[in-house]
N, C-alpha and C positions, 0 to 999 in steps of 0.2 A: 604468553607474549602480548604486550600491549597493542591495542588498536592504534593505527596511524592516523594522524591529522596532518594533511599537507597544507602549508601556508605559502601562497605566492606573494611576491613583494615583501618577503620576510625581513629583508635588510633595511626597509624604509622606516619612516618615523613611527608608524603605528605597529608595523610588523613584529619588531623585536619584543614588544609588550604582549602581543598575541601569542607568540611562541612561548613566552614565560608562563602565561596563563594556561595554555593548552597543556604544558608539562605539569603544572600544579593540579590540573584536573585528572592526571593519571594517564594521559595519552602519550604516545611516542610522537613528538612533533618532527616534521621534516620541513626545514626552512629552504624554500626555493628562492634563489637570488640570481640576478644576471651576472654579478661579479662579486666574489667573496671578499670581505674585508676582515682583517683581524680584529678581535675584540667585540664583535657584534653579538656573539652567542657563547653560551657555556660550552665547554669541550664535549659534553654529553649529547649535544644537539647535532643531529645529522643535517649537514648542509649540502644542497645540490645546486650546482651552477647550471642554469638552463634558461632559455627564452621560451616561456610558455605560450607566447603569441606567434611563434614560428609555426607555420602550417605542418612542419614535420614533427613537432613535439607530440609525444604520446605519454599519457599518465602512467602507463604500464612500465615505463622506463624508470619510474621512481619506486613503485611498489605494486604488488598484485592488488587489483581493485577490491577483492574480497577482504583485504586487511585494512582498507581505508575507511575509517568511520566518517570522515568528512574532508572536503577540500574547501579551504577558505581563500577566496580570490581577492587579494588586496592590491595587486600590482596595477599601477596606473602611472602614465607619464604626464608630467607638467600639472600635477594636481593643484599647485598654488598659482598657476597662471590661467585664469578663468576663461580667457578667449584664445588660447593657443590652438592653432589648426590641428595639432596632433590628436586632440580629443575625438574629433570626427574621423580623422584619417585612420585611426586604429580601432574604431568602433567594431567593424566587422571581425577583426582579429579576436577581440574579447568575446564576441558572440560565438565565434567558432570554437574558442577554447571551452566556454561553459557548456555548450551543447555537446561538444566532443567528450567531455567528462562523462556525461550521462550515457552517451552511446557506447562508451568503453566499459560501463558497468558500475560507475560510482553512484551510490544510492543517496548521498546527502551532499548538497552543494550550497555554499554561502558566498555572497559577493557584497562588497562594500559600496554603498550608495552615498548620497550627500544631500544635505539640506538644499543645495543649489538646484536640485530637481524641481523644487516647489515653485521657484520664482518669487514674485511679489505676493506676500501673504502676511496678514496681521493676526497674531495670536498663536494658539497651540496647533501643532501639526499632528494629525492622526494618520493611520494607515489609509484612510479613505479620502484624505485631503486631495483635491484636484491639483494636478501639476501643470505649470506653465513656465518652464525654464526660460531664462533670458540671457544666459551665457552659453558659450560652446561647451564648457564643462558640464553644466547642468543639462543641456540638451542631450549630450552623449550619454550621461549616466541614466537619464530618464528613458532614452531609447533602448539602452541595454537592458534595463529592468523590464520594460514592456515586452521586448522581443524574447528575452530569456524565459520569462514566466509563461509566455504563450507557447514557446517551443518545448520547454521542459515538461510543462503540464503535470500530468499525474505519473510521469515516468520515473521521477525521483523527488525527494524532498528538497525544496528550494527555499532559501531564506535570503531576503534582501535587507541588509543592515544599513539603515539610514543614519549617518553620522552628522554631527552639528559642529560647534566651535570647540576645537581641541587645543588644550595647552598642557604644559608639563614637559619635562625633558626638552626644554626650550632651545638649547643650543643646537638641536637637530632639526628644527623646523624653520619655516620662513614666515612665521606669523608676526604680529606686532610685538609680541612678547620677546621673540628672538631679536627683533630690531632694536628694542629698548636695551637689551643686554649689550648688543654690539655698540650702540651709542654711548653707553656707560663705559665700555672698554676704551673708547676713543677719548674719554674725558669730557664728554659733553654733559651739560647740566640742564639743558632744555630739549624737549622732544616735540616736534611739530605734530599736531593731533587734529582730529575732527572735532565735532561737538561732543561725540561720545555718548549721545543720548539713546542710540539704538539698543534695544534689548535682544540679547542672544542667550542661547543655551550652552553654557560652558561645561566641559567635562575634562577631568585630568586623563591623560593618555594611558596611565596605568589602569584606571578604572574602566576606560574604554576597552582596553585589551581584555580585561576579565569579562565584560559584557559580550564582546564579540565571541570569545571562546565558548562561553556558556550557551549563547543563542545558536551558534553554529553547530553545536554537538548535541543539543537537546532533541532527542528522538520525537518526531511528531510535531515539532514546533516549526511552522512554515509561514511563508508570506512576508509582508513588509513589517519590520520591527524597528522602532526608533532606538538607537543605542545612544543614550543621552542622560542628562541629569533631570530634565523636566522642570528645571528652575530658571525662570528668566532673570537676567541681571544686566544692567546697562554696561556697555563697553567701558565707559569712564570709571564706573565703580570697580569693575574687575581689574582694569589696568592700574588704578590707584592702589588697589589691594595688592597687586603683584609687586609694585614698587616698594610698598611698605614691607611685605613679607620677605623680600630679598635685600632690604636695607640699602636700596639704591639712592644715590645722590643725584636725582634727576627729576625735573618737574614737567608736566604736560603743558604745552602751549596750545590751549584750546582754540579752535576755529582757524588754525593755520591751513587746513585742508578742508574742502567741502565733503560732506557725507556722500558715499557712492549713490548715484541716482537709482540703482536697481535694488538697494537695500530697503526693506520695510522698516517702520518704526519699531517693530518687535516681532520676532519669530522664534519659537521654541518648540520643544517636543512634548507631546503627550507620552510620558514615559511609564504609563501604567503597566503595560505588558512586560517590559524588561524588568521593572521593579519587582513584579510578582515572580518572574522567572529567577531573578537573582536571589530573592528571599528563600527560594527552595533549592538553591545551588550549594555546593560545598563551600563556596566563598562566604556564605552567610554565617556559618559557624565560626569563621575566623575573624569576623569583624567585631 
């Protein structure tokens, strides 16, 4: 019988791709969602409706902990709204959930972080880069990482998966790429834009799902890991490429909006660790 990997927030933008990758690695994925929607998963995937942030939730209601290879915690409210109060209001619930997993006997836990933990930074981000978040989202993620790593300590293997700028499957997210598709649907031929000069680390959500699945289940692999491409590219370049790749009849109207004051000129990941791990994973043989 296959070992189980539990994925919270599995019905979200990233979660469905993580479920697919976990299955491809040979594990039995359990997709935990707050409300099930048709078509999100293959029929073979076990789907559980539950609120993992409810104090009454117990991981043993999903599976015996000795059968769980890892729990991957992706669930998060208002991830695209960087200053939503919910980030801090639910922080203790996330902390209770993660530490509760370990108390219940789960031996490997992974949680999704964000580049927004870093705050203003120019250049590549490593696991040792100091954090100084300047949004409520970044503050909450940073606080969760610090508190969970301190409390879990040596009691279990803990991986913090720091994600960057995600695209792909763009009808399901709220990024600029989704907004461009929506503008094209409305028949618009010009799209208000910033200067587009900021450099980001872009990664396709399918590749991100594979990186998360591999890092979360690699025995002995712990700590902060960047799940990213490691390749800086300007927002303008990537958006122009997106328009060309999709054959969209729309042009960017540069300078219509100011750049966000809390964005650095360029921030991207040092992806050495994840690249090495992926090169030794089953996915390497398929590429």
